[in-house]
N, C-alpha and C positions, 0 to 999 in steps of 0.2 A: 439490424439497426433500422430505426424508422427515419422519417424525414426531419427529425430535429438536427441530424448530423449530415454534413455533406458526404455523398457516396465516395468521394475521392480520398477520404481518410485512410491512412496507411496502417495496416495492422502490424503490431510489433511482434517480432519473432525472437528466437533464442539468441541470435547474433546481437541484438540490441542489449540484452541482459548480460552478455559475455564480456562486459567491460568492467572497469573499476566501479565498485559500488558508489564511490564518491562522484562519478560521472553520471551514473544511471539515476541516482536519487534526485538531483535537481532537474534532470531531463524528464522525469515523470510528472513534474508539476505542469498541469494543463492537459495531460494525457487523459484518455477516457478508459475507464474500467467497467466492464459489464459482466455479470454472472447470470446466466440464463436470461439475458436481456434486461436485467435490472442493474442500475448503477448510475454513473455520471462522471464528472470531471474530477480528477485527483487534485486536491488543493493542499495536502500536507503529508509529508513522509519523514522517516528517519532512517539514516544509514547505520548499519552495524557491520563492522569489519572483524575478521577472525582474530586480529591482534588486539581487539577492544575488549576489556574486561566485562563490559555490559552485554556482549554478544553471547547468545546461547551456545555457540560453537567454541568459545574461548578455552574451555577445559577439555576439549576433544570430542570425539564421536560417541554419541549415545543413540539408543533406539529412538528417543524423542526427537533429536535434532538431525537425524541421518539425511533427511532431504537437503539440508543446507550444504552437505559435503558432496552432493551430486552435481550434475551439470546445471548451467544457468537456464533460466526461463521456466522454472517450476515453482509451485506454490508450497510454502512452508506455513502450516497452520498450527498454532499452539494455544493452550488455554492459559489465560493470565489470571493470577490470584484465585484459580479454581472456579472462576465465574464466567469470564468473557473469552470468546475466541478472538485471536488476532491473526491477520493475514499478512504474509511477507512474500516478496519476490526474490528468489535466489539469483545472485549475480556472480560474476567472475567465473573463471574456469573451474572445472570439477576439482574438489579438494580444497578450494579456497575457503569455503564455508562462510560466505558473506551474503547479506540480504538487506532488503529495504522493507521496513515496516510501513504499511499504508495506514496513516493516522486519520485522514478525513477526506471525504469527497463532497462535491456539490451535487446533490441528487437531481438527476435529469430524466431518467428512464425508470418506468415501473413505480411511480410515486405511490399509487394506491396500494401495491404490495408492501412497499416499505412502511407506509403509515400503519397498515394492518399488523405487520410483524412487530413494529416498535410500540404500537398502541398509543400513538400521538399524531398530531396533525401539523405541528410546527416544522416546516421543511428545514429550518436552520439547525434543528437538533437531531434530525434523522440519522445523519452520518458524520457528526462532528466528534469523532473519537474512534479509536480502533475497535472497541467492543460494540459501539453503536452501529458502525458501518457493517460489521459482519452480521449482526442481528438483522439489520435492514435488508441486506443483500442475500441472506440465507446461507452464509458461509459457515461451515462446521468442520470438524476434524475429518469428515468424509471427503473433503476437498484436498486434504494434505497429499502432496506428491503429484498432483495433476499438472499438466502442461498449461502454460499461460496462453499458448496459441492454438488451443484445442477447446471445443465445447466442454463444459459450460462457460469457460472463460473467453473473453475478448478484450484485448488491450490495443488501443489505437493511439497513434502519435498525435501530439498536440497540433492544433490547426492554426496556430498563429504565434505571436510573441506574447510571452507571459513574464511579468516581473516577479522574480523569485527572491525571497528573503531567507536568511538563515539565522539560526540561534541554537542554544543548547537544547538537548533532548529533555523529554518530560518523564517524570515518574521513575527515574533510576537513581541509584546511589553511587555506582561505579562509573568512572570516566564521565561524570556529570557535567564537566566543563567543556566537553568537545562540542563545537558548533555544527553538529551533523543533523540538525533538524531543518527541513526546508519547507517553505510554504508559498502560496500565491499571495502576493502583497495585496492587502485590502480586502481579502475574501472574508465574507461574514460566516463562512462555513468551517473555519478553523476550529480545532478542539480548544485552542487557547491562543490568544493574541501573542505576537512576538513583542518582546520588550522594546525593540527599536521601531516597531511598526505603529 
């Protein structure tokens, strides 16, 4: 990390993720995510629990979702609609198969790389959506199953108080009424504003 961040920031390890997905998800708002030194502040996430019909793990273990059934603190990457990669953080004890989808970050590190990868200059649009942020940060299926506390990943605890708002998740048809989307209130980097925000 460079001097944009205080050196006192605490790296998050597997113990942080080994809790209920419903505790981890809002606690990630304001945390810092870097991949090979590129990334920024997490401003929007969604929680997916194994009892949730919208979760990839709902119908059981498959080759595609196997990482979700493993221990907490690992990365689950899948392709959405055959187009975009999406990155998730596996939570809860092994077998629970619950995860947090990272929906948006505020880009702070490696902006030149992100702009080049995305082919645009508007910082607000670099990482405002799960497919956008993986493209900007260079995340692909090659990252699936990697540990969040080992290179190329770094996840750091938030460094202050952040006002978190919640609402229904985006782009799903099953369990669409569950308020399991969390975001940094007032952030201009959200993929979509909260209705109450």
